[in-house]
Every structure is written in C-alpha cells, then in structure tokens.
N, C-alpha and C positions, 0 to 999 in steps of 0.2 A: 342302948347302953354301949360307950366305945370299947371295941376292946383294943387295950393297949398294947396287946402284942402284935398288931396289925397296922401297918404302916401304907397312909396311900401316896403312891408313886406318881407324879406329875399329874397332879389334879386341874384338871382343864373344866371350862363352863360350856352346854352347849345349848344351842338355838336361843330365842327370846325367851323361854322360859328361864335360860340359866340352870338348868339341871346339872349338878355338880357330877364330874366323872371322873374317876381315877384311870389314867392308863395304866395302871399295874398296883398289886398289891405284895410287899413284902410282910412276911407271915414269919417270925423267929428266922431261920435259914433257907425260906422256901421263896422261892419269888414268882408270881403268879403274872400273866398277860393274857388277856382273853379277847375275842372279838378285834384283833387287830385288824384294821385295813389299811390301805394307802390315804387315808384321810389326815385334812390339815385343822380339822376341830375348828373350821369357819365357814369352808364351801362343801364339805361333805367330802368327795374323793379329791384331792389337790389340783386346782387348775393344771400345773405343770404336769400331771400322767396322765393326763387326760388330754391335753393340747387340741382341742376341739378345733381350732381355726388353724393348727399346722400338723395334723394326727400322724402325719408321715416324716416330722424332722425329730432328729436326736433317735434314743431308742425305740423300738416298737412299746407300744402301749404296755404289754403284759410285763414286758422285762421294769419297764419305769415301775408298775404297780407293784410286783415284787421287790425290787429294791426300796421302794418308800417302805412299804409294810416290815422291811428288816431293819430299816434304819430308827423306826418306830420301836420297834422291839428291841433295839440296841440299846436306843437313850432309857427305856426303863429299866434293863439290866443295871446299864451305869449308874441311874440314879438309886438303887438298891445295893451298889456298892460292889458289883460283882461283873462279867462280861458275857461275851457270846460261847466261850470256850465253857461254860458252866452250864448250859442248857442240859435239860437232861429227858424232854419229849417237845416234840410239838406236833399239831394237829391239823389239818388243812382243809376246808370246805369252799369246791371251786362252783362257781355256777355255767360252768362248761367245761369240760375236758380239754377243750384247746388252751387252757391256761396251764394245764400242767408242764409241759416241757417247758417254757420261760421261768415259771416259778422254781422248779428243781434245778435247772441252771443258776439262776441268781444267789439259790440257797446254799449249793456245792459251793460256790466262789466267795460269797460271803462268809462260811463257814470254815472254809478251808480244808473241805473233806471231813471233820469231825462233825458230822451230823448224826444228832440224838434219835432213838427210834422215834418213827413218826407213821401216822396214820392217815389216808386221805378220803374224803367222800366228797362226793358230787351232787349237787341238790340243784333246783329248780330256779332261785333264785338268791339275792343277796336282799339286804335293808337299802343299804345307796345305792343310788342310781349312778351306774358307769361300774358298779364293784363286781370283779370275776374271783379275789382271794379274799378271804376271812380266815385269819389266823390264830391258835392259840399256842402259847409257850409257856412251859414249866422251866424254871431255871433253881439253881441253888447258890447261896453265899458259901463258898467250902472252908471246912476248917480240920484241923488232922482227924484223921478217921472218917472224915464225912467229903471228900473226895471224887470226882467222877472218874470212871475208869470204863471206856469202849472196852467189849469186848467181839470176839470173832468167833462165827459159826454158819461154814460154808453151807451146811442145810438149810438155814433160814436166812441168808442173806438174801435182801432185794435186788431190784436190779440196779445196775450200774450207773444208770442215769438219775435213781433214784439217791444212792450216795449213802442211804444209812446206816446207821451200825443194828447188827439184827438183836442186840441188847447192850445194859451199860449198867454198872454198879455205882451207887451213892449210898455209904452207911450199912444199913439193912435191907435197902430196897432195891428191885431189881427191875430194871423198865424194858419192856420188849414193845416192839412196833404190834400193829395189827396183824395177826395170824390168820390166814385162810386158808381153805383146805385144796389150793393150787397142788399140779403133780408135779412133782421133782423130778429131772433128770428124764430117764424113761419108763418111768413108772405109768401103769395102764392110767388112762383118764377118759373123759369125756367134755369136748369142751374146755379144756384146760384145768377141769377138777378133777382132781381124784378118782379114782373107781372107788375105792374103799368108802369114800366119802358120800356116796349116792346109792340109791334102792338099784338094784340087779336090774338090769333090762328085761321089760316084760311084767316085775313084779308091781303091784301094786299094795300089799299090805306087808311086805317084810320089813317092819320098821318105819319110822318116822323122818321123812327128810331132813328139818331142821336137828333133830335128833342125832342119826347117823350122822352130820356135817358136825356138829359142835364134839360130839365122841371122839373124832376123829383129829380134831383141830387139838382139842386138850391133851390128848394121846401123844399125838406127835411133838410138841411143845414141852411136855410134860419130859416126856422120854430124852430129849434133847437135852433139856435143862440138867438133869440128874446124870448124864453122862458125860456131860462137856462144862457145867457153870456149876463146881461147888457153890454151895450158899456161904456168902459174906462170912467173915470168922467171927462177928460180933451176932449174928443171927442165933438163937438160942432154940429154935422151931427146925422142924426137919423141912419144911414149906416157909421161904421167905416172903419178904412182901412183896408181891408181884405187881406191876402197875403197867 
C-alpha cells in the first residue's frame, strides 16, 4: 500500500535488474537521504571521483568523494523544496579514519559553517568498491514555528575541525550529536575518557563499565540541557523530544 504522505525523490534504477531506488524521501516536512555515497548510479563510485587513470590530477580522491556526496545530498534537498541550511542531522560511516579530515573540510565549506549535529563511525568496509564514506542526512522543509535554530554550548562543542553545532532545535525537537564520555578541560581522565565514567583503577566489581559510561553520558548531557537549553516553547512535556 502506497503512503500518500511519502514522496520519493530523484528515483533511479540500479543494475541489470533495474531495482527502483529513491535517492531521498520526503515525508511531510521531513526529508531523508540515507546511504549517500559518491556514486553516479551507473558505474558505482563515479569515475571522475576515482580517477583511476590519473589519480593525482585535480583534488585528492577523498575530497572529490566528499564533494560528490554533498552534491548528491544537495540535489535531494532541492528536489524536496528546501536547501542545505535546513539540515538537522548528519551521520558518517567511514571505511578508514584517513577519510575524516577531507570529509570534514569539504563539509565545513559546503555548509558555510552551519553544520548540523553529527556522529561518525568507522567500519571495515562499504558496499561499493572504492568508497571510503557513506552519509545519511536528515533535513526539513521549514514553516512558521518549524525552523532550524543552531545552539551554542561550550561544554558540548565538538572539535573545531568537525565544526558541527552542539545542538539545534526545530519545532518540538532538539537534535544533539553523538555524546561520549570524553574528559573536558582538566577533568581527570584515563586515555581521554573521564575518570568518573570508568571503574576505579584496581576495581573489578564496583559497577559495570558500560553502565557507568552510559550514566555519565546521560547525566552530563541532561544537566547541560536543563541549565542551558530550555525546552522549546511548544513542548508540553518537561522532557522535549531529543534525537
């Protein structure tokens, strides 16, 4: 049964089997683009990205890959009647951490410093040969009372090279990036993880490591939210919808 509220964006056919694939979906005022890679939907990763015959001509491969990805995301947003300023979240999956600097540089430039909350994960590989990045993005079609507002918070700000906002609001929703138990400033730590989120040295049974870390993360993000990010005016609950 077709959902009349969901609109496929830029549909294409993949492979000899002509599998129908929508590069994005618009559902109400939400726009979804997942599994975005630097592909041209004919050859896999676009030949001009790989430049196998002249790999050192033009931009470095990973910069070209990131740029093609953001061009693909931008096309989806425009097809939905919105633009890159209305992104509310991105998530990155890398086949190698060596891809991170190039991707983040291109993203900062493409989004002109208005980078939505973001989370990154490295994994052993991606579906298409030659791919080092796979991105999913979530955006909106704005309306009065349903607009993107980037928030600032020095305690949860990411590294300057990443450039993403520590939070943003849209309607009743608050979007935050992936939060880890990393130590801030001169906070006691072991290998960069806050000591309060770890078992005390020498202890074997004074709590469960994953539980301690989870409690630390939720406590920190919750206390910062309550003190610095009041719930959006239209939120009826004391706990707004965090994503």
